[in-house]
C-alpha positions in Angstrom: 22.6 -5.1 -2.7 20.4 -8.1 -3.1 16.8 -8.4 -4.7 16.1 -9.6 -1.0 17.1 -6.6 0.8 14.7 -5.2 3.3 12.7 -1.3 2.6 10.4 -1.7 5.5 10.6 -3.1 9.1 8.7 -2.7 11.9 9.4 -3.7 15.2 7.1 -4.3 18.4 4.9 -1.4 16.6 2.2 -0.5 19.4 -0.7 2.6 18.0 -3.3 4.3 19.9 -6.5 6.1 18.9 -7.2 8.1 21.9 -6.7 6.1 24.6 -7.6 2.9 23.0 -4.8 0.7 22.2 -5.0 -0.8 18.6 -2.1 -2.4 17.9 0.1 -4.8 20.0 4.0 -5.5 19.2 3.0 -5.7 15.2 6.6 -7.5 13.6 6.8 -7.0 9.9 8.9 -6.8 7.0 8.8 -5.8 3.3 11.8 -6.6 0.8 12.5 -5.3 -2.6 10.3 -6.5 -5.1 7.8 -8.2 -3.0 3.7 -7.6 -2.8 3.0 -8.4 1.0 -0.6 -8.9 2.1 -1.8 -7.7 5.7 -5.0 -9.7 6.1 -7.8 -9.9 8.7 -11.1 -9.2 9.1 -13.0 -5.6 9.8 -11.5 -4.1 12.4 -8.3 -6.7 13.3 -6.2 -3.4 12.6 -5.2 -3.6 8.9 -5.6 0.2 8.2 -4.5 1.1 11.6 -0.9 -0.4 10.9 -0.5 1.0 7.7 -1.6 4.7 9.1 0.9 3.6 11.8 3.7 2.8 9.6 3.5 6.0 7.9 3.0 8.3 10.5 -0.6 9.5 10.4 -1.3 8.5 13.8 -0.4 10.8 17.0 0.4 7.8 19.3 2.6 4.9 17.9 5.4 3.2 20.1 8.1 0.9 18.2 10.6 0.8 15.7 10.1 1.6 12.1 12.7 1.9 9.5 12.7 2.2 5.8 15.4 2.2 3.9 17.5 1.9 6.8 16.0 5.5 8.3 14.6 5.1 11.0 11.0 7.0 10.5 9.3 5.8 13.7 8.7 10.1 15.0 8.6 11.1 11.2 5.5 12.6 9.8 3.8 11.5 7.0 5.5 14.0 4.7 9.0 13.0 5.6 8.1 9.2 4.9 6.8 10.3 1.1 10.0 12.4 0.8 12.2 9.4 1.5 10.1 7.4 -1.2 7.1 5.7 0.9 3.9 5.8 -0.7 0.7 5.7 0.9 -2.8 5.2 -1.0 -5.9 5.7 1.7 -9.1 3.5 1.4 -11.1 6.5 1.1 -9.3 7.9 -2.3 -9.1 11.8 -1.1 -8.6 13.2 -4.9 -8.6 16.6 -5.3 -11.9 16.8 -6.6 -12.2 21.0 -8.1 -8.4 19.3 -9.9 -8.3 17.9 -13.4 -7.0 14.3 -13.8 -3.6 15.6 -14.7 -3.6 18.2 -12.1 -4.0 15.8 -9.6 -1.0 13.9 -10.7 1.1 17.3 -10.9 0.6 17.3 -7.4 1.8 14.2 -6.4 5.2 14.5 -8.5 8.6 14.0 -7.0 12.0 13.7 -8.6 13.5 10.2 -10.0 14.6 8.4 -7.4 18.1 5.8 -7.3 18.6 2.2 -5.5 21.2 2.3 -2.9 23.2 0.1 -5.5 23.1 3.5 -8.1 20.4 1.4 -10.1 17.4 3.8 -11.3 14.4 3.1 -9.5 10.9 3.0 -11.5 10.1 6.7 -13.0 6.5 7.0 -13.8 5.4 10.1 -15.8 1.6 10.5 -17.0 2.4 9.0 -20.2 3.4 5.9 -18.5 0.6 5.9 -15.9 -1.9 6.2 -18.7 -0.7 3.0 -20.2 -1.1 1.5 -16.9 -4.5 3.1 -16.4 -6.2 3.4 -19.9 -9.3 4.8 -18.2 -7.6 7.9 -17.0 -5.9 8.4 -20.2 -9.0 9.1 -21.6 -10.0 11.8 -19.2 -7.0 13.7 -18.7 -9.2 16.8 -18.4 -11.9 15.6 -16.5 -12.3 17.1 -12.6 -11.8 14.6 -10.0 -15.3 14.7 -8.3 -16.8 13.5 -11.8 -15.1 9.9 -12.0 -16.5 6.9 -10.4 -15.3 5.3 -7.3 -13.1 2.9 -9.2 -11.8 5.7 -11.1 -10.9 8.1 -8.5 -9.2 4.5 -6.6 -6.9 4.4 -9.8 -6.2 8.2 -9.4 -5.6 8.0 -6.1 -3.1 5.1 -7.0 -1.5 6.9 -9.9 -0.9 10.3 -8.1 0.7 8.4 -5.2 3.1 6.5 -8.1 3.7 10.3 -9.5 6.2 10.0 -6.2 8.2 7.3 -7.6 7.8 5.7 -4.5 10.1 2.3 -3.6 7.0 0.9 -2.2 3.6 1.8 -1.6 1.2 1.0 1.3 -2.1 0.5 -0.3 -5.4 0.0 2.1 -8.0 -1.9 0.8 -7.6 -1.6 -2.7 -10.6 -4.1 -3.6 -13.1 -2.8 -1.3 -16.2 -1.1 -2.7 -15.1 -1.1 -6.3 -16.9 -3.1 -9.5 -15.4 -6.6 -10.5 -14.0 -5.2 -13.3 -12.3 -2.5 -11.4 -10.8 -5.4 -9.2 -9.4 -7.1 -11.9 -7.4 -3.9 -13.2 -6.3 -3.4 -9.8 -4.7 -6.8 -9.7 -3.3 -6.5 -13.0 -2.0 -3.0 -11.7 -0.2 -4.8 -9.0 1.5 -7.1 -10.8 2.8 -4.5 -13.0 4.2 -2.5 -10.3 6.0 -5.7 -9.0 7.2 -6.5 -12.6 8.6 -2.6 -12.5 10.4 -3.1 -9.2 7.5 -1.4 -6.7 7.2 -3.2 -3.4 3.5 -3.3 -2.0 2.3 -3.9 1.4 -1.5 -4.0 1.0 -4.1 -4.6 3.6 -7.1 -6.8 2.7 -10.0 -8.7 3.5 -10.5 -10.3 0.1 -8.8 -13.5 -0.1 -9.2 -14.2 -3.5 -7.7 -10.9 -4.7 -4.6 -11.4 -1.9 -3.9 -14.7 -4.1 -3.8 -13.3 -7.1 -1.4 -10.5 -6.3 0.6 -11.3 -3.2 4.0 -13.3 -2.3 3.7 -13.5 1.5 0.6 -13.0 4.1 0.5 -11.3 7.4 -2.3 -12.3 9.5 -3.9 -9.7 12.0 -6.3 -9.9 14.8 -7.4 -7.6 17.1 -4.3 -5.7 16.5 -1.6 -8.7 17.1 -0.2 -10.9 14.1 -1.4 -14.3 14.5 0.1 -16.1 11.7 2.8 -15.5 9.1 3.4 -17.3 5.9 4.0 -17.4 1.8 0.5 -16.5 0.3 0.6 -20.1 -1.0 0.9 -21.4 2.5 -2.0 -19.6 3.9 -4.1 -20.0 0.8 -4.2 -24.0 1.6 -4.4 -23.4 5.6 -8.0 -23.8 5.9 -7.6 -23.6 9.8 -5.8 -20.3 9.9 -8.4 -18.9 7.1 -11.2 -19.9 9.0 -9.9 -19.1 12.4 -9.0 -15.2 11.4 -10.5 -14.4 8.2 -13.9 -16.1 7.6 -16.6 -13.7 8.0 
């Protein structure tokens, strides 16, 4: 199995909220060990794409394959069982549970890659190395943490499921610069451990720090795709689809 093995692929993905169509024939893929940024302005359809991929929207059409499984009709918990993690933008920690209890909720068994090698295995101890802030407050209830700490806890809880790939919605949105920096380091560390990531992001600087490739969305359609380096130097595309 090569390191360029495709983990996730969407073909002609369409999605609706009620009667309103939001996504139009989105094609994308994420390969093993890759960080891919899904970029676009507010309302371009980034979060909707992530939700459609994992099955959170009742009305979607098109093919979604994950590790060779067709998940286009799956519920989110089926996708999670297969090893597709999702970190929503609105964090959703269990406010009454402690950090440790939140982590336990996410725990799933160890996983292996198709070639028999071990996939990354996460324990609270390993996660506290990745997120030292959390390690200092294992007994603190989720509701008594800052927004940035809750963001980290949500990521850590998702990692307790030992995902092959994590869908990360707007990781740099609305958190302090120091947390943004920790998030970037965390994504690079996950990548080094062999976890793939598809992140939705508006912040070009953040996306550049962590991503290998980028897709640019506008009005629910992919308008441009390239290596992150190419997007970073393409003034025209950035002006057309990313600048505010």
